[in-house]
C-alpha positions as CSV (number, residue, x, y, z in Angstrom):
1,M,0.0,-0.1,0.0
2,T,1.5,3.3,-0.9
3,L,1.3,6.6,0.9
4,D,-1.1,8.0,-1.6
5,D,-3.5,5.2,-0.9
6,D,-3.3,5.8,2.8
7,V,-4.1,9.5,2.5
8,V,-6.9,9.0,-0.1
9,T,-8.7,6.1,1.6
10,G,-7.9,7.1,5.2
11,T,-6.5,3.6,5.9
12,V,-4.3,3.5,8.9
13,E,-1.1,1.3,8.8
14,P,1.6,2.7,11.1
15,R,5.1,2.1,10.0
16,A,7.3,-0.1,12.1
17,D,9.0,1.3,15.0
18,V,12.8,2.0,15.1
19,A,14.1,1.8,18.6
20,V,15.5,4.9,20.1
21,R,19.0,4.4,21.3
22,Q,18.7,5.5,25.0
23,A,22.3,6.6,25.0
24,D,21.4,9.3,22.5
25,P,20.0,12.4,24.3
26,P,17.1,14.1,22.7
27,L,17.7,17.1,20.2
28,L,14.8,18.9,21.6
29,E,13.2,18.5,25.1
30,V,10.0,20.4,26.1
31,A,9.3,19.9,29.9
32,G,6.5,21.3,31.9
33,L,5.9,24.1,29.5
34,R,3.2,26.7,30.6
35,V,2.2,29.6,28.5
36,Q,-0.3,32.3,29.4
37,F,-2.0,35.1,27.4
38,R,-2.7,38.4,28.8
39,T,-6.4,39.4,28.2
40,A,-8.8,42.0,29.5
41,R,-10.1,39.3,31.8
42,G,-6.8,38.6,33.3
43,P,-4.2,35.9,32.3
44,V,-5.4,32.7,30.4
45,T,-3.3,29.6,30.6
46,V,-3.3,28.0,27.1
47,L,-0.5,25.5,27.8
48,D,-0.5,23.7,31.2
49,G,2.6,21.5,31.6
50,V,3.5,20.2,28.0
51,D,6.2,17.5,27.8
52,Y,7.6,15.8,24.7
53,Q,11.0,14.9,23.3
54,V,12.4,14.8,19.7
55,H,15.3,12.5,18.8
56,R,17.7,12.8,15.8
57,G,16.2,10.9,12.8
58,R,12.8,10.5,14.5
59,T,9.4,12.0,13.8
60,L,7.0,13.2,16.5
61,A,3.6,13.9,15.5
62,V,1.6,16.4,17.7
63,V,-2.1,15.8,17.0
64,G,-5.3,17.3,18.4
65,E,-8.3,19.5,17.5
66,S,-7.8,23.3,16.6
67,G,-7.1,25.2,19.7
68,S,-5.5,22.3,21.6
69,G,-2.2,24.2,21.8
70,K,-0.1,22.5,19.1
71,S,0.9,25.7,17.2
72,V,1.3,27.7,20.5
73,T,3.9,25.1,21.7
74,A,5.7,25.3,18.4
75,R,5.8,29.1,18.5
76,A,7.1,28.9,22.0
77,I,9.9,26.7,20.9
78,M,10.8,29.1,18.1
79,G,10.7,32.1,20.3
80,I,7.9,33.8,18.2
81,L,5.0,33.9,20.6
82,P,2.8,37.0,20.2
83,R,3.5,40.0,22.6
84,T,0.5,39.1,24.6
85,A,1.8,35.7,25.4
86,S,4.6,34.6,27.9
87,I,6.2,31.5,29.1
88,V,5.5,31.2,32.8
89,G,6.9,27.7,33.6
90,G,8.9,24.9,32.3
91,S,11.9,24.5,30.0
92,I,12.6,24.2,26.3
93,R,16.1,22.5,25.9
94,L,17.7,22.4,22.5
95,A,20.8,20.2,22.4
96,G,21.0,20.8,26.1
97,V,20.4,24.6,26.1
98,D,17.4,25.9,27.8
99,L,16.0,28.5,25.3
100,V,13.6,29.8,28.1
101,R,16.3,31.2,30.2
102,A,18.9,31.8,27.6
103,R,19.9,35.4,26.3
104,E,18.1,36.7,23.4
105,S,21.2,36.4,21.3
106,V,21.4,32.7,22.0
107,R,17.7,32.3,20.9
108,R,18.2,34.3,17.7
109,A,21.3,32.2,16.9
110,A,19.3,28.9,17.4
111,R,16.3,30.1,15.3
112,G,16.8,28.8,11.7
113,A,20.2,27.5,12.3
114,R,19.3,24.7,14.8
115,V,15.4,24.7,14.8
116,A,13.3,25.8,11.8
117,M,9.5,25.9,11.2
118,V,7.3,25.4,8.1
119,F,4.2,27.5,8.7
120,Q,0.7,26.5,7.9
121,D,-0.3,29.1,5.3
122,A,2.5,29.5,2.8
123,L,0.9,32.2,0.9
124,S,0.7,34.4,4.0
125,A,4.1,33.6,5.3
126,L,5.8,34.4,2.1
127,N,6.5,38.1,1.2
128,P,4.5,38.8,-1.9
129,V,6.8,41.5,-3.3
130,L,10.1,39.5,-3.2
131,P,11.3,36.7,-5.5
132,V,11.1,33.2,-3.8
133,G,14.8,32.7,-4.3
134,Y,15.7,35.8,-2.3
135,Q,13.5,34.8,0.5
136,I,15.0,31.2,0.6
137,V,18.5,32.4,1.3
138,E,17.8,35.8,3.0
139,G,18.8,34.2,6.4
140,C,21.9,32.6,4.9
141,R,23.1,35.9,3.4
142,R,22.5,37.9,6.5
143,K,24.1,35.5,8.9
144,G,26.9,34.1,6.6
145,G,27.9,37.0,4.4
146,M,26.9,35.1,1.3
147,S,27.2,37.0,-1.9
148,R,24.1,37.5,-4.2
149,A,25.5,35.1,-6.8
150,E,26.2,32.4,-4.1
151,G,22.8,33.0,-2.7
152,R,21.2,32.5,-6.0
153,R,23.1,29.2,-6.5
154,R,22.1,28.0,-3.0
155,A,18.4,28.9,-3.7
156,V,18.5,26.9,-6.9
157,E,20.1,24.0,-5.1
158,L,17.4,24.0,-2.3
159,M,14.5,24.4,-4.8
160,D,15.8,21.2,-6.7
161,Q,16.2,19.4,-3.4
162,V,12.4,20.0,-2.6
163,G,11.3,19.0,-6.0
164,I,10.4,22.4,-7.7
165,P,10.8,21.8,-11.4
166,A,12.9,24.2,-13.5
167,A,14.3,25.7,-10.4
168,R,17.0,27.8,-12.2
169,A,14.2,29.4,-14.4
170,R,11.9,30.0,-11.4
171,V,14.2,31.2,-8.7
172,G,13.2,34.8,-9.5
173,A,9.5,34.1,-9.5
174,F,7.1,35.6,-7.1
175,P,5.0,33.6,-4.7
176,H,1.6,34.2,-6.5
177,E,3.3,32.5,-9.7
178,F,3.4,29.2,-7.8
179,S,0.7,26.6,-6.9
180,G,-0.3,25.9,-3.2
181,G,1.9,22.8,-3.3
182,M,4.8,24.4,-4.9
183,R,4.5,27.3,-2.3
184,Q,4.7,24.7,0.4
185,R,7.8,23.4,-1.1
186,V,9.3,26.9,-1.2
187,M,8.6,27.1,2.6
188,I,10.3,23.9,3.2
189,A,13.4,25.0,1.3
190,M,13.3,28.2,3.4
191,A,13.3,26.2,6.6
192,L,16.2,23.9,5.3
193,A,18.5,26.8,4.2
194,R,20.5,26.8,7.3
195,D,20.6,23.0,7.8
196,P,18.6,22.9,11.0
197,E,18.8,19.9,13.4
198,V,15.1,20.0,14.2
199,L,12.3,21.0,11.7
200,I,8.8,21.8,12.9
201,A,6.1,21.4,10.3
202,D,2.8,23.2,11.4
203,E,-0.2,21.7,9.4
204,P,2.0,21.4,6.2
205,T,-0.7,19.8,4.1
206,T,-3.6,22.1,5.0
207,A,-5.7,23.3,2.0
208,L,-3.8,20.9,-0.3
209,D,-5.6,18.2,-2.2
210,V,-4.9,14.5,-1.1
211,T,-2.4,13.9,-3.9
212,I,-0.3,16.9,-3.1
213,Q,-0.7,16.0,0.7
214,A,1.0,12.7,-0.1
215,Q,3.9,14.3,-2.1
216,I,4.6,16.9,0.8
217,L,4.6,14.1,3.5
218,R,6.9,11.9,1.3
219,L,9.1,14.9,0.7
220,L,9.5,15.6,4.5
221,A,10.2,12.0,5.1
222,D,12.9,11.8,2.6
223,L,14.5,15.0,3.7
224,Q,14.5,13.9,7.2
225,T,16.2,10.6,6.2
226,Q,18.9,12.4,4.1
227,R,19.7,15.0,6.8
228,N,18.9,12.9,9.9
229,M,16.9,15.6,11.4
230,G,14.4,15.5,14.2
231,L,11.0,16.3,12.8
232,V,7.8,17.6,14.7
233,M,4.7,17.2,12.6
234,I,1.8,19.2,13.9
235,T,-1.7,18.2,12.5
236,H,-5.3,17.7,13.5
237,D,-5.6,14.6,11.2
238,M,-4.3,11.3,12.6
239,G,-4.7,9.7,9.3
240,V,-2.1,12.1,7.8
241,V,0.7,10.9,10.2
242,A,-0.2,7.1,10.1
243,N,2.8,6.2,7.9
244,T,5.2,9.0,8.8
245,A,5.3,9.2,12.6
246,D,7.5,7.3,15.1
247,E,6.0,8.7,18.2
248,I,2.6,10.5,18.8
249,A,1.7,13.0,21.4
250,V,-2.1,13.7,21.5
251,M,-2.9,17.3,22.8
252,Y,-6.2,18.5,24.4
253,A,-7.0,21.8,26.0
254,G,-3.3,22.7,26.3
255,R,-2.1,19.3,27.8
256,I,-0.6,16.1,26.4
257,V,-3.3,13.5,27.2
258,E,-1.6,10.6,25.6
259,Q,1.8,9.8,24.2
260,G,3.7,6.7,22.9
261,S,5.0,5.0,19.9
262,A,2.8,5.4,16.6
263,S,2.2,1.6,16.4
264,E,1.1,1.5,20.1
265,V,-1.1,4.6,20.0
266,F,-2.8,3.4,16.7
267,G,-3.1,-0.2,17.8
268,T,-4.2,0.3,21.5
269,P,-5.3,3.8,22.1
270,A,-5.6,4.5,25.8
271,H,-7.4,7.7,26.1
272,P,-11.0,8.2,25.1
273,Y,-10.1,11.3,23.2
274,T,-7.4,9.5,21.1
275,R,-10.0,6.7,20.3
276,A,-12.5,9.4,19.2
277,L,-9.9,11.0,16.9
278,L,-9.0,7.6,15.4
279,G,-12.8,6.8,15.1
280,S,-13.3,9.9,12.9
281,I,-10.8,9.0,10.3
282,P,-12.6,8.0,7.0
283,R,-12.2,4.3,6.1
284,P,-13.3,2.2,3.1
285,E,-15.7,0.1,5.2
286,L,-17.5,3.1,6.3
287,R,-18.4,4.3,2.8
288,G,-21.9,5.7,2.8
289,Q,-22.1,5.8,6.7
290,R,-22.0,9.0,8.7
291,L,-18.6,9.3,10.4
292,P,-18.5,9.2,14.2
293,A,-18.1,12.8,15.6
294,I,-16.9,14.1,19.0
295,A,-19.8,15.6,20.7
296,G,-19.5,19.2,22.0
297,S,-16.6,21.6,21.7
298,P,-13.2,22.1,23.4
299,P,-13.4,24.1,26.5
300,D,-12.7,27.8,26.6
301,P,-9.2,28.3,27.8
302,S,-10.4,31.1,30.2
303,A,-12.8,28.7,31.8
304,T,-11.4,25.3,31.8
305,P,-13.4,22.9,34.0
306,S,-11.9,21.2,36.9
307,G,-10.6,17.7,36.6
308,C,-10.2,16.1,33.1
309,P,-11.0,18.8,30.5
310,F,-12.5,16.2,28.3
311,R,-15.0,14.7,30.7
312,S,-18.0,16.8,29.4
313,R,-17.5,15.2,26.0
314,C,-16.5,11.7,27.1
315,P,-19.1,8.8,27.1
316,Q,-16.9,7.0,29.7
317,A,-16.7,9.9,32.2
318,M,-16.8,8.9,35.9
319,P,-17.4,11.0,39.1
320,V,-13.7,10.7,39.7
321,C,-13.0,12.6,36.5
322,G,-14.0,15.7,38.3
323,T,-10.7,15.7,40.0
324,R,-7.4,16.4,38.3
325,P,-6.6,13.4,36.0
326,P,-3.6,11.3,37.0
327,V,-0.5,10.8,34.9
328,V,-0.3,7.1,34.2
329,R,3.0,5.7,32.7
330,W,3.5,2.1,31.8
331,R,5.3,-0.5,29.6
332,G,3.6,-3.4,27.9
333,P,0.0,-3.9,27.5
334,L,-2.7,-1.3,28.7
335,P,-2.8,-1.3,32.6
336,G,-6.7,-1.1,32.4
337,S,-9.7,-1.9,30.2
338,I,-11.0,0.9,28.0
339,G,-14.4,0.3,26.4
340,D,-15.1,0.6,22.7
341,E,-17.6,3.5,22.9
342,A,-15.4,6.4,22.3
343,G,-13.5,5.5,19.1
344,G,-15.3,2.5,17.6
345,L,-12.0,0.8,17.1
346,D,-10.8,-2.5,18.6
347,A,-8.3,-1.7,21.5
348,R,-6.8,-5.2,21.4
349,I,-5.8,-5.0,25.0
350,G,-3.0,-7.4,25.9
351,D,-3.1,-10.3,28.5
352,E,-3.3,-8.5,31.8
353,T,-1.4,-11.5,33.4
354,S,1.7,-10.0,32.0
355,S,1.8,-7.5,34.9
356,P,2.5,-4.2,33.0
357,R,4.3,-1.5,35.0
358,A,2.0,1.3,35.9
359,E,2.9,4.5,37.9
360,I,0.3,7.0,38.9
361,G,1.5,10.6,39.2
362,D,0.6,13.1,41.9
363,E,-2.9,14.2,41.1
364,A,-2.3,17.5,42.8
365,G,0.5,18.1,40.3
366,G,-1.6,18.0,37.2
367,L,0.3,16.7,34.0
368,A,3.7,17.1,35.6
369,S,5.6,13.9,34.9
370,D,5.9,11.5,37.7
371,A,9.2,10.4,36.4
372,G,10.4,13.6,35.1
373,G,9.9,14.7,31.4
374,A,8.4,12.9,28.5
375,P,8.1,9.1,28.1
376,G,11.4,7.4,27.4
377,S,12.0,4.6,24.9
378,G,9.3,2.1,24.9
379,E,7.2,3.9,27.6
380,R,3.7,5.2,27.2
381,M,1.7,7.9,29.0
382,A,-1.9,8.8,29.3
383,A,-4.0,11.1,31.6
384,C,-7.1,9.1,32.2
385,H,-8.7,7.6,35.3
386,L,-9.8,4.6,33.2
387,L,-6.3,3.3,33.6
388,T,-6.0,3.6,37.3
389,P,-6.7,0.5,39.4
390,G,-10.2,0.5,41.0
391,A,-11.2,3.8,39.4
392,Q,-14.3,2.3,37.7
393,S,-15.6,0.5,41.0
């Protein structure tokens, strides 16, 4: 089955996992990240303890509905939050350097050179009055003293790498002269101009038809392999990342509610929200049927309910969900039994006699890790009372 088939039909077949070498430290580590926006009604917390790691040569997919905090996390990493926003807690370590506490000169030096971002709307991100070739190498020329002729050669080289045909003839063209898919390739070329170690792709396939989506995803996967980069793929569509992600972090209301390897999250989703997202993916066997939908809407960040923020939309909510949800970490099969109502998919829960390890975090501490940081190799995390012993009794 090709990637094009997966995107067109919505079939989910996650690629095989490649074990993370635990001796290799993560390129990017986000730990306990909290971001607030200043509003007329007072500060509003939009990220509440986000944890994840990105390793060299690996793809982390960050998925969730619009407004869950995916892009805000990416902008916090890049240091381009709006002026009304501020980081009020946590750390963002890039190759061991905490960007939250680093000097502005250090953050500027890292931006583009060590971590780069492909933005969601290429037409809005590109300057309409400058040729694309100039925009691709603008950062290189400013930082490296590159001449105009050298910059043009570099732009042509990058445009060739991202698959733009007749790059030498089109290096002087303007953004409006390119199709949506070609503009997205220009954005990828811009992000790669200074050879970053980590690339963040924020909804890179939005507003593109399914064939072009498959091409962009394949391009990102090929470039990651060639450059051995860490890749963060931000999307609201879990079907898009089925064949490209190594790890998945599911976000809801500014928090990570589930995290683990792609094969485990797709095969045995632990959180009802994850199951609901998977259940809404179009599949051939559902042709002619109405797709399952998640009832209700995400909570207003300025009035987030107590306890689990998903409980008002969850068909499996229990009274205990009114308290802050625990952080459960485990290895092996799921440490609890989750019903089939939320996602409509077979959870394929393993044999409970294998005694999986489960550790419950401090409920008073919210989504702070009980072990410190994001899950390590082979470890899964979910914030749901359905996984805690005796919660359903």
